[in-house]
C-alpha positions in Angstrom: 0.0 0.0 0.0 1.4 3.4 -1.0 1.7 6.1 1.6 0.5 9.5 0.8 1.7 12.8 2.2 -0.9 14.7 4.0 -0.4 18.4 4.3 -2.1 20.6 6.8 -5.7 21.2 6.2 -6.4 24.9 5.5 -9.7 25.9 7.1 -10.0 29.3 5.5 -10.6 29.9 1.8 -10.0 33.0 -0.3 -12.7 35.6 0.4 -12.7 36.8 -3.2 -11.5 35.7 -6.6 -8.2 37.3 -7.6 -8.7 40.1 -10.2 -6.8 38.2 -12.9 -9.1 35.2 -12.6 -12.3 37.3 -12.3 -11.3 39.3 -15.5 -10.8 36.0 -17.4 -14.1 34.5 -16.2 -16.1 37.6 -17.3 -14.5 38.8 -20.5 -17.3 41.2 -21.4 -15.5 44.1 -19.7 -12.3 43.8 -21.6 -14.1 43.0 -24.9 -16.2 46.2 -24.7 -13.2 48.3 -23.8 -11.1 47.0 -26.6 -14.0 47.4 -29.0 -14.5 51.0 -28.0 -10.8 51.7 -28.6 -11.0 50.0 -32.1 -14.1 52.0 -32.9 -12.3 55.3 -32.3 -9.2 54.0 -34.1 -11.4 53.0 -37.1 -13.5 56.2 -37.1 -16.8 54.5 -36.6 -17.3 55.3 -32.9 -20.8 55.9 -31.5 -21.8 57.5 -28.2 -22.0 54.0 -26.7 -18.3 53.6 -27.3 -17.6 56.9 -25.6 -19.8 55.8 -22.7 -17.8 52.5 -22.3 -14.6 54.5 -22.1 -16.2 56.9 -19.6 -17.3 54.0 -17.5 -13.9 52.5 -17.6 -12.3 55.7 -16.5 -14.8 56.2 -13.7 -14.5 52.6 -12.6 -10.7 53.0 -12.4 -11.0 56.3 -10.4 -13.5 54.7 -8.0 -11.2 51.7 -7.5 -8.2 54.0 -6.7 -10.4 56.0 -4.2 -12.0 52.9 -2.6 -8.7 51.4 -1.4 -6.6 54.3 -0.1 -4.5 52.0 2.1 -3.2 50.1 -0.9 0.3 50.5 -2.1 0.4 53.8 -4.0 0.1 53.5 -7.7 1.0 56.9 -9.1 1.4 55.8 -12.7 -2.3 54.6 -12.8 -3.5 57.8 -11.2 -1.4 59.9 -13.7 -2.7 57.9 -16.6 -6.3 58.5 -15.4 -5.7 62.2 -15.4 -4.2 62.2 -18.9 -7.2 60.2 -20.2 -9.7 62.5 -18.4 -8.2 65.5 -20.3 -8.4 63.6 -23.6 -12.0 62.6 -23.0 -13.0 66.1 -22.1 -11.5 67.3 -25.4 -13.4 64.5 -27.2 -16.7 65.5 -25.6 -16.2 69.2 -26.3 -15.5 68.3 -30.0 -18.7 66.2 -30.0 -20.7 69.0 -28.5 -19.4 71.6 -31.1 -19.5 69.5 -34.3 -21.7 66.5 -33.4 -19.0 64.0 -34.4 -17.0 61.6 -32.3 -13.4 61.4 -33.3 -10.0 61.5 -31.9 -6.6 63.1 -32.6 -3.5 61.0 -32.5 -2.7 62.0 -28.9 -6.3 61.2 -27.8 -6.1 57.8 -29.4 -2.9 57.1 -27.5 -4.6 58.2 -24.3 -7.6 55.9 -24.7 -5.2 53.0 -25.7 -3.3 53.8 -22.5 -6.6 53.7 -20.5 -7.4 50.3 -21.8 -4.0 48.9 -21.0 -3.7 50.6 -17.6 -7.2 49.7 -16.5 -6.9 46.0 -17.4 -3.5 45.8 -15.7 -4.8 47.6 -12.6 -7.8 45.3 -12.2 -5.7 42.2 -12.8 -3.5 43.2 -9.9 -6.3 43.8 -7.5 -8.9 41.5 -5.8 -12.1 40.6 -7.6 -14.0 42.0 -4.5 -12.5 45.4 -5.1 -13.6 45.3 -8.8 -17.1 44.1 -7.8 -17.5 46.9 -5.2 -16.2 49.6 -7.6 -18.6 48.3 -10.2 -21.5 48.3 -7.7 -20.7 51.9 -6.9 -20.5 52.9 -10.5 -23.9 51.4 -11.2 -25.3 53.3 -8.3 -23.9 56.6 -9.6 -25.2 55.9 -13.2 -28.6 55.1 -11.8 -28.7 58.3 -9.8 -27.6 60.2 -13.0 -30.4 58.6 -15.0 -33.0 59.5 -12.4 -31.7 63.1 -12.2 -31.9 63.2 -16.0 -35.5 61.9 -16.0 -36.5 64.4 -13.3 -35.1 67.4 -15.3 
């Protein structure tokens, strides 16, 4: 009869799925983000693509703010600031001409947003992503109700 090694039984389990695994289970987030970037690159972007980018930026900013005790990540915060300026310029252009488009620098900024956001969430817990997403949905619902009331 062969003897097996028996390790110590671990009574606790991980409280949340690691971010990398959570991202790979639900690929809709990355797919929509990459599609929005491609839409702007190809010149066929619609307001929904801009909204996906805005949600990504807001989700990233919520995630950074939710966990202030985490190891500082100044490169992610700086990238979010750069993207915010680029998206404000895109929105101003849309308001003035009615067309969604990007300059070369704005395209680089939204590509940076996609890469930084996916990398950021892959390095964080799935629970942080879920909480940031829950808060983003609450903000969007409140914005929708305010828009309906106006």
